[in-house]
mmCIF file of the N, C-alpha and C atoms, coordinates in Angstrom:
data_MODEL
# 
_entry.id   MODEL 
# 
loop_
_atom_site.group_PDB 
_atom_site.id 
_atom_site.type_symbol 
_atom_site.label_atom_id 
_atom_site.label_alt_id 
_atom_site.label_comp_id 
_atom_site.label_asym_id 
_atom_site.label_entity_id 
_atom_site.label_seq_id 
_atom_site.pdbx_PDB_ins_code 
_atom_site.Cartn_x 
_atom_site.Cartn_y 
_atom_site.Cartn_z 
_atom_site.occupancy 
_atom_site.B_iso_or_equiv 
_atom_site.pdbx_formal_charge 
_atom_site.auth_seq_id 
_atom_site.auth_comp_id 
_atom_site.auth_asym_id 
_atom_site.auth_atom_id 
_atom_site.pdbx_PDB_model_num 
ATOM 1   N N  . UNK A 1 1  ? -11.481 -2.318  36.904 1.00 0.00 ? 1  UNK A N  1 
ATOM 2   C CA . UNK A 1 1  ? -12.735 -3.028  37.040 1.00 0.00 ? 1  UNK A CA 1 
ATOM 3   C C  . UNK A 1 1  ? -13.903 -2.050  37.008 1.00 0.00 ? 1  UNK A C  1 
ATOM 4   N N  . UNK A 1 2  ? -13.723 -0.899  37.630 1.00 0.00 ? 2  UNK A N  1 
ATOM 5   C CA . UNK A 1 2  ? -14.791 0.095   37.656 1.00 0.00 ? 2  UNK A CA 1 
ATOM 6   C C  . UNK A 1 2  ? -15.123 0.579   36.254 1.00 0.00 ? 2  UNK A C  1 
ATOM 7   N N  . UNK A 1 3  ? -14.083 0.824   35.459 1.00 0.00 ? 3  UNK A N  1 
ATOM 8   C CA . UNK A 1 3  ? -14.316 1.288   34.096 1.00 0.00 ? 3  UNK A CA 1 
ATOM 9   C C  . UNK A 1 3  ? -15.000 0.223   33.251 1.00 0.00 ? 3  UNK A C  1 
ATOM 10  N N  . UNK A 1 4  ? -14.674 -1.029  33.493 1.00 0.00 ? 4  UNK A N  1 
ATOM 11  C CA . UNK A 1 4  ? -15.313 -2.120  32.766 1.00 0.00 ? 4  UNK A CA 1 
ATOM 12  C C  . UNK A 1 4  ? -16.807 -2.180  33.074 1.00 0.00 ? 4  UNK A C  1 
ATOM 13  N N  . UNK A 1 5  ? -17.168 -2.037  34.336 1.00 0.00 ? 5  UNK A N  1 
ATOM 14  C CA . UNK A 1 5  ? -18.581 -2.073  34.736 1.00 0.00 ? 5  UNK A CA 1 
ATOM 15  C C  . UNK A 1 5  ? -19.315 -0.876  34.141 1.00 0.00 ? 5  UNK A C  1 
ATOM 16  N N  . UNK A 1 6  ? -18.720 0.294   34.181 1.00 0.00 ? 6  UNK A N  1 
ATOM 17  C CA . UNK A 1 6  ? -19.339 1.483   33.601 1.00 0.00 ? 6  UNK A CA 1 
ATOM 18  C C  . UNK A 1 6  ? -19.539 1.290   32.101 1.00 0.00 ? 6  UNK A C  1 
ATOM 19  N N  . UNK A 1 7  ? -18.537 0.758   31.421 1.00 0.00 ? 7  UNK A N  1 
ATOM 20  C CA . UNK A 1 7  ? -18.643 0.499   29.982 1.00 0.00 ? 7  UNK A CA 1 
ATOM 21  C C  . UNK A 1 7  ? -19.747 -0.508  29.692 1.00 0.00 ? 7  UNK A C  1 
ATOM 22  N N  . UNK A 1 8  ? -19.859 -1.541  30.505 1.00 0.00 ? 8  UNK A N  1 
ATOM 23  C CA . UNK A 1 8  ? -20.895 -2.554  30.298 1.00 0.00 ? 8  UNK A CA 1 
ATOM 24  C C  . UNK A 1 8  ? -22.283 -1.948  30.491 1.00 0.00 ? 8  UNK A C  1 
ATOM 25  N N  . UNK A 1 9  ? -22.462 -1.109  31.495 1.00 0.00 ? 9  UNK A N  1 
ATOM 26  C CA . UNK A 1 9  ? -23.761 -0.472  31.700 1.00 0.00 ? 9  UNK A CA 1 
ATOM 27  C C  . UNK A 1 9  ? -24.108 0.466   30.549 1.00 0.00 ? 9  UNK A C  1 
ATOM 28  N N  . UNK A 1 10 ? -23.130 1.179   30.035 1.00 0.00 ? 10 UNK A N  1 
ATOM 29  C CA . UNK A 1 10 ? -23.372 2.049   28.878 1.00 0.00 ? 10 UNK A CA 1 
ATOM 30  C C  . UNK A 1 10 ? -23.749 1.207   27.666 1.00 0.00 ? 10 UNK A C  1 
ATOM 31  N N  . UNK A 1 11 ? -23.110 0.070   27.485 1.00 0.00 ? 11 UNK A N  1 
ATOM 32  C CA . UNK A 1 11 ? -23.449 -0.826  26.388 1.00 0.00 ? 11 UNK A CA 1 
ATOM 33  C C  . UNK A 1 11 ? -24.870 -1.371  26.536 1.00 0.00 ? 11 UNK A C  1 
ATOM 34  N N  . UNK A 1 12 ? -25.273 -1.695  27.755 1.00 0.00 ? 12 UNK A N  1 
ATOM 35  C CA . UNK A 1 12 ? -26.638 -2.172  28.006 1.00 0.00 ? 12 UNK A CA 1 
ATOM 36  C C  . UNK A 1 12 ? -27.648 -1.077  27.671 1.00 0.00 ? 12 UNK A C  1 
ATOM 37  N N  . UNK A 1 13 ? -27.395 0.145   28.121 1.00 0.00 ? 13 UNK A N  1 
ATOM 38  C CA . UNK A 1 13 ? -28.310 1.245   27.817 1.00 0.00 ? 13 UNK A CA 1 
ATOM 39  C C  . UNK A 1 13 ? -28.342 1.548   26.323 1.00 0.00 ? 13 UNK A C  1 
ATOM 40  N N  . UNK A 1 14 ? -27.204 1.423   25.662 1.00 0.00 ? 14 UNK A N  1 
ATOM 41  C CA . UNK A 1 14 ? -27.162 1.630   24.213 1.00 0.00 ? 14 UNK A CA 1 
ATOM 42  C C  . UNK A 1 14 ? -27.975 0.594   23.460 1.00 0.00 ? 14 UNK A C  1 
ATOM 43  N N  . UNK A 1 15 ? -27.922 -0.650  23.901 1.00 0.00 ? 15 UNK A N  1 
ATOM 44  C CA . UNK A 1 15 ? -28.713 -1.675  23.219 1.00 0.00 ? 15 UNK A CA 1 
ATOM 45  C C  . UNK A 1 15 ? -30.207 -1.477  23.465 1.00 0.00 ? 15 UNK A C  1 
ATOM 46  N N  . UNK A 1 16 ? -30.576 -0.975  24.653 1.00 0.00 ? 16 UNK A N  1 
ATOM 47  C CA . UNK A 1 16 ? -31.984 -0.640  24.895 1.00 0.00 ? 16 UNK A CA 1 
ATOM 48  C C  . UNK A 1 16 ? -32.431 0.508   23.993 1.00 0.00 ? 16 UNK A C  1 
ATOM 49  N N  . UNK A 1 17 ? -31.565 1.489   23.804 1.00 0.00 ? 17 UNK A N  1 
ATOM 50  C CA . UNK A 1 17 ? -31.883 2.602   22.910 1.00 0.00 ? 17 UNK A CA 1 
ATOM 51  C C  . UNK A 1 17 ? -32.019 2.114   21.471 1.00 0.00 ? 17 UNK A C  1 
ATOM 52  N N  . UNK A 1 18 ? -31.172 1.184   21.069 1.00 0.00 ? 18 UNK A N  1 
ATOM 53  C CA . UNK A 1 18 ? -31.265 0.628   19.714 1.00 0.00 ? 18 UNK A CA 1 
ATOM 54  C C  . UNK A 1 18 ? -32.571 -0.131  19.529 1.00 0.00 ? 18 UNK A C  1 
ATOM 55  N N  . UNK A 1 19 ? -32.991 -0.868  20.552 1.00 0.00 ? 19 UNK A N  1 
ATOM 56  C CA . UNK A 1 19 ? -34.264 -1.583  20.471 1.00 0.00 ? 19 UNK A CA 1 
ATOM 57  C C  . UNK A 1 19 ? -35.418 -0.593  20.347 1.00 0.00 ? 19 UNK A C  1 
ATOM 58  N N  . UNK A 1 20 ? -35.367 0.510   21.089 1.00 0.00 ? 20 UNK A N  1 
ATOM 59  C CA . UNK A 1 20 ? -36.397 1.531   20.989 1.00 0.00 ? 20 UNK A CA 1 
ATOM 60  C C  . UNK A 1 20 ? -36.400 2.155   19.605 1.00 0.00 ? 20 UNK A C  1 
ATOM 61  N N  . UNK A 1 21 ? -35.218 2.395   19.050 1.00 0.00 ? 21 UNK A N  1 
ATOM 62  C CA . UNK A 1 21 ? -35.108 2.955   17.705 1.00 0.00 ? 21 UNK A CA 1 
ATOM 63  C C  . UNK A 1 21 ? -35.751 2.030   16.682 1.00 0.00 ? 21 UNK A C  1 
ATOM 64  N N  . UNK A 1 22 ? -35.455 0.734   16.759 1.00 0.00 ? 22 UNK A N  1 
ATOM 65  C CA . UNK A 1 22 ? -36.037 -0.208  15.808 1.00 0.00 ? 22 UNK A CA 1 
ATOM 66  C C  . UNK A 1 22 ? -37.545 -0.328  15.999 1.00 0.00 ? 22 UNK A C  1 
ATOM 67  N N  . UNK A 1 23 ? -38.007 -0.186  17.230 1.00 0.00 ? 23 UNK A N  1 
ATOM 68  C CA . UNK A 1 23 ? -39.436 -0.302  17.494 1.00 0.00 ? 23 UNK A CA 1 
ATOM 69  C C  . UNK A 1 23 ? -40.200 0.901   16.941 1.00 0.00 ? 23 UNK A C  1 
ATOM 70  N N  . UNK A 1 24 ? -39.621 2.093   17.047 1.00 0.00 ? 24 UNK A N  1 
ATOM 71  C CA . UNK A 1 24 ? -40.316 3.310   16.635 1.00 0.00 ? 24 UNK A CA 1 
ATOM 72  C C  . UNK A 1 24 ? -40.037 3.736   15.209 1.00 0.00 ? 24 UNK A C  1 
ATOM 73  N N  . UNK A 1 25 ? -39.093 3.090   14.544 1.00 0.00 ? 25 UNK A N  1 
ATOM 74  C CA . UNK A 1 25 ? -38.721 3.489   13.188 1.00 0.00 ? 25 UNK A CA 1 
ATOM 75  C C  . UNK A 1 25 ? -39.883 3.231   12.241 1.00 0.00 ? 25 UNK A C  1 
ATOM 76  N N  . UNK A 1 26 ? -40.208 4.198   11.455 1.00 0.00 ? 26 UNK A N  1 
ATOM 77  C CA . UNK A 1 26 ? -41.313 4.065   10.509 1.00 0.00 ? 26 UNK A CA 1 
ATOM 78  C C  . UNK A 1 26 ? -40.806 3.805   9.101  1.00 0.00 ? 26 UNK A C  1 
ATOM 79  N N  . UNK A 1 27 ? -41.699 3.309   8.257  1.00 0.00 ? 27 UNK A N  1 
ATOM 80  C CA . UNK A 1 27 ? -41.378 3.148   6.848  1.00 0.00 ? 27 UNK A CA 1 
ATOM 81  C C  . UNK A 1 27 ? -40.709 1.845   6.478  1.00 0.00 ? 27 UNK A C  1 
ATOM 82  N N  . UNK A 1 28 ? -40.409 0.994   7.422  1.00 0.00 ? 28 UNK A N  1 
ATOM 83  C CA . UNK A 1 28 ? -39.802 -0.289  7.094  1.00 0.00 ? 28 UNK A CA 1 
ATOM 84  C C  . UNK A 1 28 ? -40.782 -1.408  7.410  1.00 0.00 ? 28 UNK A C  1 
ATOM 85  N N  . UNK A 1 29 ? -40.480 -2.578  6.938  1.00 0.00 ? 29 UNK A N  1 
ATOM 86  C CA . UNK A 1 29 ? -41.386 -3.705  7.151  1.00 0.00 ? 29 UNK A CA 1 
ATOM 87  C C  . UNK A 1 29 ? -41.358 -4.152  8.619  1.00 0.00 ? 29 UNK A C  1 
ATOM 88  N N  . UNK A 1 30 ? -42.409 -4.797  9.028  1.00 0.00 ? 30 UNK A N  1 
ATOM 89  C CA . UNK A 1 30 ? -42.505 -5.312  10.396 1.00 0.00 ? 30 UNK A CA 1 
ATOM 90  C C  . UNK A 1 30 ? -41.425 -6.348  10.660 1.00 0.00 ? 30 UNK A C  1 
ATOM 91  N N  . UNK A 1 31 ? -41.075 -7.129  9.647  1.00 0.00 ? 31 UNK A N  1 
ATOM 92  C CA . UNK A 1 31 ? -40.063 -8.166  9.814  1.00 0.00 ? 31 UNK A CA 1 
ATOM 93  C C  . UNK A 1 31 ? -38.694 -7.559  10.121 1.00 0.00 ? 31 UNK A C  1 
ATOM 94  N N  . UNK A 1 32 ? -38.351 -6.479  9.423  1.00 0.00 ? 32 UNK A N  1 
ATOM 95  C CA . UNK A 1 32 ? -37.060 -5.818  9.663  1.00 0.00 ? 32 UNK A CA 1 
ATOM 96  C C  . UNK A 1 32 ? -37.031 -5.190  11.054 1.00 0.00 ? 32 UNK A C  1 
ATOM 97  N N  . UNK A 1 33 ? -38.161 -4.609  11.473 1.00 0.00 ? 33 UNK A N  1 
ATOM 98  C CA . UNK A 1 33 ? -38.233 -4.024  12.813 1.00 0.00 ? 33 UNK A CA 1 
ATOM 99  C C  . UNK A 1 33 ? -38.051 -5.103  13.876 1.00 0.00 ? 33 UNK A C  1 
ATOM 100 N N  . UNK A 1 34 ? -38.738 -6.214  13.690 1.00 0.00 ? 34 UNK A N  1 
ATOM 101 C CA . UNK A 1 34 ? -38.685 -7.284  14.682 1.00 0.00 ? 34 UNK A CA 1 
ATOM 102 C C  . UNK A 1 34 ? -37.285 -7.873  14.782 1.00 0.00 ? 34 UNK A C  1 
ATOM 103 N N  . UNK A 1 35 ? -36.626 -8.070  13.642 1.00 0.00 ? 35 UNK A N  1 
ATOM 104 C CA . UNK A 1 35 ? -35.269 -8.629  13.667 1.00 0.00 ? 35 UNK A CA 1 
ATOM 105 C C  . UNK A 1 35 ? -34.293 -7.682  14.353 1.00 0.00 ? 35 UNK A C  1 
ATOM 106 N N  . UNK A 1 36 ? -34.379 -6.392  14.035 1.00 0.00 ? 36 UNK A N  1 
ATOM 107 C CA . UNK A 1 36 ? -33.474 -5.419  14.653 1.00 0.00 ? 36 UNK A CA 1 
ATOM 108 C C  . UNK A 1 36 ? -33.702 -5.293  16.144 1.00 0.00 ? 36 UNK A C  1 
ATOM 109 N N  . UNK A 1 37 ? -34.980 -5.264  16.537 1.00 0.00 ? 37 UNK A N  1 
ATOM 110 C CA . UNK A 1 37 ? -35.293 -5.145  17.952 1.00 0.00 ? 37 UNK A CA 1 
ATOM 111 C C  . UNK A 1 37 ? -34.874 -6.395  18.709 1.00 0.00 ? 37 UNK A C  1 
ATOM 112 N N  . UNK A 1 38 ? -35.098 -7.571  18.135 1.00 0.00 ? 38 UNK A N  1 
ATOM 113 C CA . UNK A 1 38 ? -34.705 -8.818  18.794 1.00 0.00 ? 38 UNK A CA 1 
ATOM 114 C C  . UNK A 1 38 ? -33.191 -8.900  18.931 1.00 0.00 ? 38 UNK A C  1 
ATOM 115 N N  . UNK A 1 39 ? -32.466 -8.449  17.927 1.00 0.00 ? 39 UNK A N  1 
ATOM 116 C CA . UNK A 1 39 ? -31.003 -8.471  17.992 1.00 0.00 ? 39 UNK A CA 1 
ATOM 117 C C  . UNK A 1 39 ? -30.500 -7.529  19.085 1.00 0.00 ? 39 UNK A C  1 
ATOM 118 N N  . UNK A 1 40 ? -31.090 -6.331  19.177 1.00 0.00 ? 40 UNK A N  1 
ATOM 119 C CA . UNK A 1 40 ? -30.668 -5.368  20.194 1.00 0.00 ? 40 UNK A CA 1 
ATOM 120 C C  . UNK A 1 40 ? -30.991 -5.872  21.602 1.00 0.00 ? 40 UNK A C  1 
ATOM 121 N N  . UNK A 1 41 ? -32.167 -6.438  21.787 1.00 0.00 ? 41 UNK A N  1 
ATOM 122 C CA . UNK A 1 41 ? -32.521 -6.941  23.113 1.00 0.00 ? 41 UNK A CA 1 
ATOM 123 C C  . UNK A 1 41 ? -31.713 -8.189  23.467 1.00 0.00 ? 41 UNK A C  1 
ATOM 124 N N  . UNK A 1 42 ? -31.410 -9.015  22.477 1.00 0.00 ? 42 UNK A N  1 
ATOM 125 C CA . UNK A 1 42 ? -30.551 -10.175 22.718 1.00 0.00 ? 42 UNK A CA 1 
ATOM 126 C C  . UNK A 1 42 ? -29.155 -9.755  23.148 1.00 0.00 ? 42 UNK A C  1 
ATOM 127 N N  . UNK A 1 43 ? -28.646 -8.700  22.530 1.00 0.00 ? 43 UNK A N  1 
ATOM 128 C CA . UNK A 1 43 ? -27.337 -8.166  22.918 1.00 0.00 ? 43 UNK A CA 1 
ATOM 129 C C  . UNK A 1 43 ? -27.379 -7.676  24.360 1.00 0.00 ? 43 UNK A C  1 
ATOM 130 N N  . UNK A 1 44 ? -28.470 -7.008  24.745 1.00 0.00 ? 44 UNK A N  1 
ATOM 131 C CA . UNK A 1 44 ? -28.599 -6.515  26.112 1.00 0.00 ? 44 UNK A CA 1 
ATOM 132 C C  . UNK A 1 44 ? -28.594 -7.659  27.117 1.00 0.00 ? 44 UNK A C  1 
ATOM 133 N N  . UNK A 1 45 ? -29.319 -8.709  26.809 1.00 0.00 ? 45 UNK A N  1 
ATOM 134 C CA . UNK A 1 45 ? -29.364 -9.857  27.719 1.00 0.00 ? 45 UNK A CA 1 
ATOM 135 C C  . UNK A 1 45 ? -27.985 -10.513 27.801 1.00 0.00 ? 45 UNK A C  1 
ATOM 136 N N  . UNK A 1 46 ? -27.315 -10.661 26.679 1.00 0.00 ? 46 UNK A N  1 
ATOM 137 C CA . UNK A 1 46 ? -25.986 -11.265 26.670 1.00 0.00 ? 46 UNK A CA 1 
ATOM 138 C C  . UNK A 1 46 ? -24.975 -10.458 27.467 1.00 0.00 ? 46 UNK A C  1 
ATOM 139 N N  . UNK A 1 47 ? -24.991 -9.152  27.303 1.00 0.00 ? 47 UNK A N  1 
ATOM 140 C CA . UNK A 1 47 ? -24.060 -8.290  28.039 1.00 0.00 ? 47 UNK A CA 1 
ATOM 141 C C  . UNK A 1 47 ? -24.379 -8.322  29.533 1.00 0.00 ? 47 UNK A C  1 
ATOM 142 N N  . UNK A 1 48 ? -25.666 -8.344  29.883 1.00 0.00 ? 48 UNK A N  1 
ATOM 143 C CA . UNK A 1 48 ? -26.046 -8.396  31.300 1.00 0.00 ? 48 UNK A CA 1 
ATOM 144 C C  . UNK A 1 48 ? -25.567 -9.692  31.950 1.00 0.00 ? 48 UNK A C  1 
ATOM 145 N N  . UNK A 1 49 ? -25.730 -10.809 31.266 1.00 0.00 ? 49 UNK A N  1 
ATOM 146 C CA . UNK A 1 49 ? -25.270 -12.097 31.803 1.00 0.00 ? 49 UNK A CA 1 
ATOM 147 C C  . UNK A 1 49 ? -23.749 -12.114 31.910 1.00 0.00 ? 49 UNK A C  1 
ATOM 148 N N  . UNK A 1 50 ? -23.060 -11.591 30.900 1.00 0.00 ? 50 UNK A N  1 
ATOM 149 C CA . UNK A 1 50 ? -21.600 -11.526 30.930 1.00 0.00 ? 50 UNK A CA 1 
ATOM 150 C C  . UNK A 1 50 ? -21.117 -10.662 32.091 1.00 0.00 ? 50 UNK A C  1 
ATOM 151 N N  . UNK A 1 51 ? -21.773 -9.514  32.320 1.00 0.00 ? 51 UNK A N  1 
ATOM 152 C CA . UNK A 1 51 ? -21.398 -8.637  33.429 1.00 0.00 ? 51 UNK A CA 1 
ATOM 153 C C  . UNK A 1 51 ? -21.614 -9.330  34.773 1.00 0.00 ? 51 UNK A C  1 
ATOM 154 N N  . UNK A 1 52 ? -22.717 -10.074 34.901 1.00 0.00 ? 52 UNK A N  1 
ATOM 155 C CA . UNK A 1 52 ? -22.982 -10.810 36.132 1.00 0.00 ? 52 UNK A CA 1 
ATOM 156 C C  . UNK A 1 52 ? -21.876 -11.830 36.399 1.00 0.00 ? 52 UNK A C  1 
ATOM 157 N N  . UNK A 1 53 ? -21.476 -12.584 35.375 1.00 0.00 ? 53 UNK A N  1 
ATOM 158 C CA . UNK A 1 53 ? -20.418 -13.569 35.561 1.00 0.00 ? 53 UNK A CA 1 
ATOM 159 C C  . UNK A 1 53 ? -19.067 -12.924 35.839 1.00 0.00 ? 53 UNK A C  1 
ATOM 160 N N  . UNK A 1 54 ? -18.814 -11.754 35.265 1.00 0.00 ? 54 UNK A N  1 
ATOM 161 C CA . UNK A 1 54 ? -17.571 -11.044 35.569 1.00 0.00 ? 54 UNK A CA 1 
ATOM 162 C C  . UNK A 1 54 ? -17.544 -10.585 37.026 1.00 0.00 ? 54 UNK A C  1 
ATOM 163 N N  . UNK A 1 55 ? -18.669 -10.121 37.540 1.00 0.00 ? 55 UNK A N  1 
ATOM 164 C CA . UNK A 1 55 ? -18.741 -9.716  38.945 1.00 0.00 ? 55 UNK A CA 1 
ATOM 165 C C  . UNK A 1 55 ? -18.554 -10.926 39.849 1.00 0.00 ? 55 UNK A C  1 
ATOM 166 N N  . UNK A 1 56 ? -19.155 -12.046 39.482 1.00 0.00 ? 56 UNK A N  1 
ATOM 167 C CA . UNK A 1 56 ? -18.996 -13.276 40.254 1.00 0.00 ? 56 UNK A CA 1 
ATOM 168 C C  . UNK A 1 56 ? -17.537 -13.733 40.260 1.00 0.00 ? 56 UNK A C  1 
ATOM 169 N N  . UNK A 1 57 ? -16.884 -13.667 39.104 1.00 0.00 ? 57 UNK A N  1 
ATOM 170 C CA . UNK A 1 57 ? -15.477 -14.058 38.997 1.00 0.00 ? 57 UNK A CA 1 
ATOM 171 C C  . UNK A 1 57 ? -14.585 -13.116 39.821 1.00 0.00 ? 57 UNK A C  1 
ATOM 172 N N  . UNK A 1 58 ? -14.865 -11.817 39.763 1.00 0.00 ? 58 UNK A N  1 
ATOM 173 C CA . UNK A 1 58 ? -14.081 -10.859 40.551 1.00 0.00 ? 58 UNK A CA 1 
ATOM 174 C C  . UNK A 1 58 ? -14.233 -11.128 42.041 1.00 0.00 ? 58 UNK A C  1 
ATOM 175 N N  . UNK A 1 59 ? -15.415 -11.526 42.471 1.00 0.00 ? 59 UNK A N  1 
ATOM 176 C CA . UNK A 1 59 ? -15.635 -11.876 43.879 1.00 0.00 ? 59 UNK A CA 1 
ATOM 177 C C  . UNK A 1 59 ? -14.852 -13.121 44.250 1.00 0.00 ? 59 UNK A C  1 
ATOM 178 N N  . UNK A 1 60 ? -14.884 -14.141 43.378 1.00 0.00 ? 60 UNK A N  1 
ATOM 179 C CA . UNK A 1 60 ? -14.159 -15.381 43.661 1.00 0.00 ? 60 UNK A CA 1 
ATOM 180 C C  . UNK A 1 60 ? -12.646 -15.164 43.698 1.00 0.00 ? 60 UNK A C  1 
ATOM 181 N N  . UNK A 1 61 ? -12.136 -14.268 42.856 1.00 0.00 ? 61 UNK A N  1 
ATOM 182 C CA . UNK A 1 61 ? -10.705 -13.999 42.817 1.00 0.00 ? 61 UNK A CA 1 
ATOM 183 C C  . UNK A 1 61 ? -10.259 -13.012 43.892 1.00 0.00 ? 61 UNK A C  1 
ATOM 184 N N  . UNK A 1 62 ? -11.205 -12.421 44.615 1.00 0.00 ? 62 UNK A N  1 
ATOM 185 C CA . UNK A 1 62 ? -10.868 -11.522 45.711 1.00 0.00 ? 62 UNK A CA 1 
ATOM 186 C C  . UNK A 1 62 ? -10.702 -10.069 45.318 1.00 0.00 ? 62 UNK A C  1 
ATOM 187 N N  . UNK A 1 63 ? -11.060 -9.708  44.081 1.00 0.00 ? 63 UNK A N  1 
ATOM 188 C CA . UNK A 1 63 ? -10.951 -8.307  43.672 1.00 0.00 ? 63 UNK A CA 1 
ATOM 189 C C  . UNK A 1 63 ? -11.993 -7.438  44.354 1.00 0.00 ? 63 UNK A C  1 
ATOM 190 N N  . UNK A 1 64 ? -13.157 -7.998  44.615 1.00 0.00 ? 64 UNK A N  1 
ATOM 191 C CA . UNK A 1 64 ? -14.206 -7.276  45.319 1.00 0.00 ? 64 UNK A CA 1 
ATOM 192 C C  . UNK A 1 64 ? -14.677 -8.158  46.472 1.00 0.00 ? 64 UNK A C  1 
ATOM 193 N N  . UNK A 1 65 ? -15.234 -7.530  47.501 1.00 0.00 ? 65 UNK A N  1 
ATOM 194 C CA . UNK A 1 65 ? -15.739 -8.315  48.621 1.00 0.00 ? 65 UNK A CA 1 
ATOM 195 C C  . UNK A 1 65 ? -17.068 -7.713  49.068 1.00 0.00 ? 65 UNK A C  1 
ATOM 196 N N  . UNK A 1 66 ? -18.023 -8.562  49.387 1.00 0.00 ? 66 UNK A N  1 
ATOM 197 C CA . UNK A 1 66 ? -19.310 -8.058  49.830 1.00 0.00 ? 66 UNK A CA 1 
ATOM 198 C C  . UNK A 1 66 ? -19.199 -7.471  51.240 1.00 0.00 ? 66 UNK A C  1 
ATOM 199 N N  . UNK A 1 67 ? -19.821 -6.348  51.450 1.00 0.00 ? 67 UNK A N  1 
ATOM 200 C CA . UNK A 1 67 ? -19.790 -5.735  52.769 1.00 0.00 ? 67 UNK A CA 1 
ATOM 201 C C  . UNK A 1 67 ? -21.098 -5.948  53.499 1.00 0.00 ? 67 UNK A C  1 
ATOM 202 N N  . UNK A 1 68 ? -22.176 -6.143  52.778 1.00 0.00 ? 68 UNK A N  1 
ATOM 203 C CA . UNK A 1 68 ? -23.457 -6.382  53.408 1.00 0.00 ? 68 UNK A CA 1 
ATOM 204 C C  . UNK A 1 68 ? -24.061 -5.123  53.996 1.00 0.00 ? 68 UNK A C  1 
ATOM 205 N N  . UNK A 1 69 ? -25.231 -5.276  54.524 1.00 0.00 ? 69 UNK A N  1 
ATOM 206 C CA . UNK A 1 69 ? -25.928 -4.177  55.169 1.00 0.00 ? 69 UNK A CA 1 
ATOM 207 C C  . UNK A 1 69 ? -25.700 -4.307  56.661 1.00 0.00 ? 69 UNK A C  1 
ATOM 208 N N  . UNK A 1 70 ? -25.251 -3.244  57.344 1.00 0.00 ? 70 UNK A N  1 
ATOM 209 C CA . UNK A 1 70 ? -24.998 -3.334  58.770 1.00 0.00 ? 70 UNK A CA 1 
ATOM 210 C C  . UNK A 1 70 ? -26.283 -3.647  59.538 1.00 0.00 ? 70 UNK A C  1 
ATOM 211 N N  . UNK A 1 71 ? -26.162 -4.498  60.536 1.00 0.00 ? 71 UNK A N  1 
ATOM 212 C CA . UNK A 1 71 ? -27.299 -4.871  61.360 1.00 0.00 ? 71 UNK A CA 1 
ATOM 213 C C  . UNK A 1 71 ? -27.647 -3.719  62.311 1.00 0.00 ? 71 UNK A C  1 
ATOM 214 N N  . UNK A 1 72 ? -28.929 -3.623  62.645 1.00 0.00 ? 72 UNK A N  1 
ATOM 215 C CA . UNK A 1 72 ? -29.352 -2.577  63.603 1.00 0.00 ? 72 UNK A CA 1 
ATOM 216 C C  . UNK A 1 72 ? -28.773 -2.847  64.985 1.00 0.00 ? 72 UNK A C  1 
ATOM 217 N N  . UNK A 1 73 ? -28.600 -1.794  65.745 1.00 0.00 ? 73 UNK A N  1 
ATOM 218 C CA . UNK A 1 73 ? -27.961 -1.956  67.058 1.00 0.00 ? 73 UNK A CA 1 
ATOM 219 C C  . UNK A 1 73 ? -28.951 -2.066  68.136 1.00 0.00 ? 73 UNK A C  1 
# 
């Protein structure tokens, strides 16, 4: 599970980098930049939502458990 979360975060950061690449790339039309950037950011949102649901499912199945913040004494 830990490796899956790490992989998902790397994928999210990679899609943000791809969006930055499409935004800063010169010499191409605005339409191509916008499509590439929208696709990269859409992928980031999709992966983030998928990761959230995987964490929720792992909690429901008992793989992880919330510990909370300890109360002051």
